[in-house]
A tleap script that builds the chain and sets N, CA, C and O, in Angstrom:
source leaprc.protein.ff14SB
mol = sequence {
  NVAL ARG TRP SER THR LEU PHE ILE PRO THR
  LEU ARG ASP ALA PRO ALA ASP ALA GLU ALA
  ALA SER HIE ARG LEU LEU VAL ARG GLY GLY
  PHE VAL ARG GLN LEU GLN SER GLY HIE TYR
  SER MET LEU PRO LEU GLY TRP ARG CVAL
}
set mol.1.N position { 1.246 -1.175 0.156 }
set mol.1.CA position { -0.123 0.152 -0.429 }
set mol.1.C position { 1.259 1.286 -0.336 }
set mol.1.O position { 2.348 1.282 0.239 }
set mol.2.N position { 0.611 2.103 -1.134 }
set mol.2.CA position { 1.655 3.310 -1.083 }
set mol.2.C position { 1.120 4.175 0.168 }
set mol.2.O position { -0.080 4.216 0.441 }
set mol.3.N position { 1.993 4.784 0.823 }
set mol.3.CA position { 1.551 6.291 1.224 }
set mol.3.C position { 0.592 7.300 1.087 }
set mol.3.O position { -0.109 7.691 2.021 }
set mol.4.N position { 0.538 7.809 -0.266 }
set mol.4.CA position { -0.494 8.048 -0.547 }
set mol.4.C position { -1.690 7.761 -0.753 }
set mol.4.O position { -2.571 8.586 -0.994 }
set mol.5.N position { -1.839 6.509 -0.672 }
set mol.5.CA position { -3.610 5.737 -0.603 }
set mol.5.C position { -4.150 5.903 0.716 }
set mol.5.O position { -5.350 5.986 0.975 }
set mol.6.N position { -3.092 5.953 1.633 }
set mol.6.CA position { -3.978 5.570 3.243 }
set mol.6.C position { -4.966 6.709 3.671 }
set mol.6.O position { -5.125 7.653 2.897 }
set mol.7.N position { -5.545 6.674 4.697 }
set mol.7.CA position { -6.535 7.590 5.072 }
set mol.7.C position { -5.809 7.646 6.267 }
set mol.7.O position { -5.765 6.793 7.153 }
set mol.8.N position { -5.197 8.816 6.207 }
set mol.8.CA position { -4.790 9.252 7.859 }
set mol.8.C position { -4.939 11.212 8.001 }
set mol.8.O position { -4.147 12.100 7.684 }
set mol.9.N position { -6.185 11.250 8.556 }
set mol.9.CA position { -6.840 12.458 8.717 }
set mol.9.C position { -5.967 12.924 10.147 }
set mol.9.O position { -6.287 12.407 11.217 }
set mol.10.N position { -4.999 13.796 10.091 }
set mol.10.CA position { -4.373 14.653 11.228 }
set mol.10.C position { -4.884 15.731 11.599 }
set mol.10.O position { -5.959 15.871 11.017 }
set mol.11.N position { -4.677 16.523 12.236 }
set mol.11.CA position { -5.135 17.451 13.339 }
set mol.11.C position { -4.129 18.793 13.309 }
set mol.11.O position { -3.029 18.490 13.769 }
set mol.12.N position { -4.202 20.002 12.948 }
set mol.12.CA position { -3.276 20.877 13.745 }
set mol.12.C position { -3.245 21.037 14.750 }
set mol.12.O position { -2.168 20.874 15.324 }
set mol.13.N position { -4.423 21.446 15.498 }
set mol.13.CA position { -4.799 21.562 16.948 }
set mol.13.C position { -4.980 20.180 17.761 }
set mol.13.O position { -5.298 19.060 17.362 }
set mol.14.N position { -4.696 20.616 18.908 }
set mol.14.CA position { -5.364 19.281 19.778 }
set mol.14.C position { -6.732 19.478 19.903 }
set mol.14.O position { -7.201 20.608 19.772 }
set mol.15.N position { -7.417 18.526 20.136 }
set mol.15.CA position { -8.879 18.796 20.786 }
set mol.15.C position { -9.026 18.986 22.276 }
set mol.15.O position { -8.494 18.442 23.244 }
set mol.16.N position { -10.155 20.184 22.098 }
set mol.16.CA position { -10.158 20.721 23.356 }
set mol.16.C position { -10.447 19.633 24.677 }
set mol.16.O position { -9.856 19.804 25.742 }
set mol.17.N position { -11.197 18.761 24.525 }
set mol.17.CA position { -11.666 17.944 25.418 }
set mol.17.C position { -10.454 16.917 25.925 }
set mol.17.O position { -10.594 16.195 26.913 }
set mol.18.N position { -9.272 16.952 25.132 }
set mol.18.CA position { -8.314 16.329 25.607 }
set mol.18.C position { -7.202 15.998 27.071 }
set mol.18.O position { -5.992 16.193 26.949 }
set mol.19.N position { -7.601 15.658 27.962 }
set mol.19.CA position { -6.952 15.840 29.086 }
set mol.19.C position { -5.310 15.310 29.186 }
set mol.19.O position { -4.258 15.853 29.525 }
set mol.20.N position { -5.681 14.000 28.716 }
set mol.20.CA position { -3.717 13.138 29.187 }
set mol.20.C position { -2.961 13.918 27.607 }
set mol.20.O position { -3.450 14.664 26.758 }
set mol.21.N position { -1.971 13.479 27.723 }
set mol.21.CA position { -1.123 13.996 26.943 }
set mol.21.C position { -0.973 13.025 25.519 }
set mol.21.O position { -0.807 13.433 24.370 }
set mol.22.N position { -1.096 11.506 26.029 }
set mol.22.CA position { -1.114 10.324 25.205 }
set mol.22.C position { -2.129 10.747 24.421 }
set mol.22.O position { -1.924 10.834 23.210 }
set mol.23.N position { -3.564 11.128 25.032 }
set mol.23.CA position { -4.442 11.293 23.727 }
set mol.23.C position { -4.351 12.304 23.047 }
set mol.23.O position { -4.867 12.271 21.930 }
set mol.24.N position { -3.981 12.969 23.292 }
set mol.24.CA position { -3.926 14.610 22.520 }
set mol.24.C position { -3.234 13.965 21.456 }
set mol.24.O position { -3.662 14.224 20.332 }
set mol.25.N position { -2.110 13.062 21.555 }
set mol.25.CA position { -1.014 12.623 20.816 }
set mol.25.C position { -1.351 11.889 19.448 }
set mol.25.O position { -0.994 11.977 18.273 }
set mol.26.N position { -2.455 10.912 20.407 }
set mol.26.CA position { -3.364 9.511 18.966 }
set mol.26.C position { -4.414 10.398 18.449 }
set mol.26.O position { -4.789 10.304 17.280 }
set mol.27.N position { -4.842 11.146 19.164 }
set mol.27.CA position { -6.089 11.700 18.130 }
set mol.27.C position { -5.491 12.706 17.294 }
set mol.27.O position { -5.940 12.518 16.163 }
set mol.28.N position { -4.309 14.161 17.296 }
set mol.28.CA position { -3.743 14.283 16.335 }
set mol.28.C position { -2.961 13.600 15.565 }
set mol.28.O position { -3.062 14.071 14.432 }
set mol.29.N position { -2.170 12.656 15.590 }
set mol.29.CA position { -1.767 11.683 14.599 }
set mol.29.C position { -2.836 10.958 13.763 }
set mol.29.O position { -2.649 10.369 12.699 }
set mol.30.N position { -3.543 11.049 14.177 }
set mol.30.CA position { -4.733 10.047 12.932 }
set mol.30.C position { -4.556 8.688 13.275 }
set mol.30.O position { -4.681 7.835 12.396 }
set mol.31.N position { -4.196 8.276 14.806 }
set mol.31.CA position { -4.587 6.812 15.219 }
set mol.31.C position { -6.002 6.003 15.659 }
set mol.31.O position { -6.492 4.882 15.526 }
set mol.32.N position { -6.349 7.349 16.292 }
set mol.32.CA position { -8.095 7.232 16.720 }
set mol.32.C position { -9.053 8.237 16.393 }
set mol.32.O position { -8.797 9.424 16.189 }
set mol.33.N position { -10.119 7.715 16.358 }
set mol.33.CA position { -10.789 9.065 16.492 }
set mol.33.C position { -12.252 8.739 17.569 }
set mol.33.O position { -12.971 7.744 17.475 }
set mol.34.N position { -12.390 9.684 18.399 }
set mol.34.CA position { -13.406 9.724 19.783 }
set mol.34.C position { -14.807 9.880 19.080 }
set mol.34.O position { -15.194 10.993 18.722 }
set mol.35.N position { -15.675 8.567 18.859 }
set mol.35.CA position { -16.764 8.242 18.855 }
set mol.35.C position { -18.170 9.168 19.924 }
set mol.35.O position { -19.117 9.855 19.541 }
set mol.36.N position { -17.744 8.793 21.254 }
set mol.36.CA position { -18.458 9.222 22.586 }
set mol.36.C position { -17.712 9.306 23.185 }
set mol.36.O position { -16.529 9.095 22.917 }
set mol.37.N position { -18.442 9.845 24.788 }
set mol.37.CA position { -17.603 9.777 25.791 }
set mol.37.C position { -17.043 8.672 26.180 }
set mol.37.O position { -17.663 7.857 26.864 }
set mol.38.N position { -15.835 8.497 25.811 }
set mol.38.CA position { -15.375 7.490 26.523 }
set mol.38.C position { -15.353 5.900 25.458 }
set mol.38.O position { -15.036 4.750 25.762 }
set mol.39.N position { -15.731 6.368 24.443 }
set mol.39.CA position { -15.482 5.613 23.426 }
set mol.39.C position { -14.905 5.810 22.332 }
set mol.39.O position { -15.353 6.912 22.014 }
set mol.40.N position { -14.187 5.484 21.501 }
set mol.40.CA position { -12.872 5.683 20.710 }
set mol.40.C position { -13.329 4.665 19.695 }
set mol.40.O position { -14.133 3.763 19.926 }
set mol.41.N position { -12.439 5.025 17.996 }
set mol.41.CA position { -12.458 4.022 17.516 }
set mol.41.C position { -11.023 3.745 16.738 }
set mol.41.O position { -10.233 4.625 17.081 }
set mol.42.N position { -10.434 2.835 15.824 }
set mol.42.CA position { -9.742 2.667 15.670 }
set mol.42.C position { -9.389 3.189 14.043 }
set mol.42.O position { -9.762 2.514 13.083 }
set mol.43.N position { -8.657 4.416 13.886 }
set mol.43.CA position { -8.686 4.549 12.531 }
set mol.43.C position { -7.284 3.338 11.398 }
set mol.43.O position { -6.540 2.529 11.952 }
set mol.44.N position { -7.299 3.503 10.353 }
set mol.44.CA position { -6.360 2.825 9.746 }
set mol.44.C position { -4.857 2.444 10.043 }
set mol.44.O position { -4.277 1.365 10.167 }
set mol.45.N position { -4.461 3.764 10.108 }
set mol.45.CA position { -3.092 3.955 10.969 }
set mol.45.C position { -3.003 2.964 11.792 }
set mol.45.O position { -2.438 1.891 11.582 }
set mol.46.N position { -3.925 3.528 13.372 }
set mol.46.CA position { -4.154 2.733 14.465 }
set mol.46.C position { -3.986 1.249 14.345 }
set mol.46.O position { -3.432 0.585 15.221 }
set mol.47.N position { -4.446 0.774 13.309 }
set mol.47.CA position { -4.692 -0.959 13.234 }
set mol.47.C position { -3.005 -1.324 12.560 }
set mol.47.O position { -2.481 -2.436 12.496 }
set mol.48.N position { -2.576 -0.349 12.234 }
set mol.48.CA position { -1.720 -0.393 11.499 }
set mol.48.C position { 0.120 -0.976 12.297 }
set mol.48.O position { 1.005 -1.772 11.983 }
set mol.49.N position { -0.131 -0.017 13.380 }
set mol.49.CA position { 1.433 -0.182 14.290 }
set mol.49.C position { 1.390 -1.023 15.601 }
set mol.49.O position { 2.412 -1.177 16.269 }
savepdb mol mol.pdb
quit
């Protein structure tokens, strides 16, 4: 799989509701996406690592 074809939604700014540093980094890097309060979904890049 080419890097250009992967779906990696990155964020420029940290999410406002993120409390832990690890949570901020995972969301900004495109590894996980928060669905609801306390529920997260792994994105394709998160499954690869």
